[in-house]
N, C-alpha and C positions, 0 to 999 in steps of 0.2 A: 456527792462530794466533789468539790472542785479541785482542779490540779494545783500544784505548786511548782515553783521553779527555784532552784538554788544556783547561785553564782558566787564564785570565789575570786578574789583579786588581792594582789599584794601591792600595797602603797609603795611608791618609789620616791626618790629624791625629786623627780619632776612634778610630783603631786603636792610637794611642800609649798605652803603659802606663807606661813608665819615662822618667826625665829624658833629655834629649838626643834626643828623638824616636824612641827605640827601641820597636819593637812587641813586645808579649808573644808568646812562642813559641806559646802556646795559641791565638792568633788564626790563625796559619798552620795549626796542627793542625786547627782547626775547618774552615778552607777545604779542607784535604786530605780531611777526612771528607765534605764536600760533593762533592768531585770523585770520590771512591770511590762515593758514592751514585749519581752520574750514570752512572758506568761500569756499576754493577749494573743500573740501569734500561735502559741501552742494550743490554746483553748478555742479560739474563734477563727483561726486561719488567717487573720490579719491583725495588724497592730492597732487599728482604730486610731483615735487620737485623744490625748489627755485634755480634758476641759476644765479641770479644777484640781488644786492641791488642797485637801481638806485639813491636813494636820502634819506638822513637822515638829519632832521632838529630838533634841540632841542631848545625849546623856554622857557618853564617854568619848574623849577625843581620840583621833587616829594620828599615828606618827609614821614617818617613812620607815619601811620595813615591816609594818604590821600586815598580817593576813586578815582580810575581812571576808565574812560570809554574809551574803544577801539572800534572804528568803522572801519570796513574793507569794501571796495567796489571795484568792478572790474571797472577799468577805460577803458581798451581796451583788445580785444581778436584778435590776428592775427595768424591764423593757430593753432599751438599747444602752442603758447606763450600767457601768460595772465599777464597783468599789474594790480597789486593790490595796492591800496593806503590805508594805515591804519593811522588814526588820533587818538591821545589820548587827552582826556580832563580831567582836574582836576575838579571833580564834588562836592566833599566834602573835607574839610580840617580840621585839628585840630586847634582851636584858639590859638593865641600866648600865652595868659595867661588864660587857661581854668579854669572855676570855679569848675568843676568836672572832674575826670579822663576820663569819657566817653563823654565829651563835643565835639560837632562837629559843623561846620558851613557849611550849604548847600549853595553852590555858585549859585546865581541867574543867572549869566552869566559866565558859566564855561570857563576858559581860555584854549586855545590850548596849549598843552604841547609838543607834539612830532608829526612829520609827517615822515612816511617812505614809500617808494615805492619799492615793490618787483616785480621781474619778475619770473613767474613760468612756467614750462613746464608741460603740461598734458601728461598722459600716453596714 
């Protein structure tokens, strides 16, 4: 069984790209790449390098204030090539009309936000 890595990040106002507080999908993909790098370092002792992005699927948008959870796992290893899938879930969001500036809603069933598959080569 291969290792997994979990990484959590709260989107902030500086991550916003579009009006209405929407975060650019590329920001999530960047954080997913960081999570895949951590998994490579944990499993192989080095980050190797990404040689291909096989799949990108964006499902649920992120907004400033959302807490995202990124989970990376190795799907397959063939020689020096490693297929890593990273999934992101929105685990906490800011309510639509918050009673307080610090209000949050913890999501009981976090929706899948993004799925990316990376192919890495080990050194």
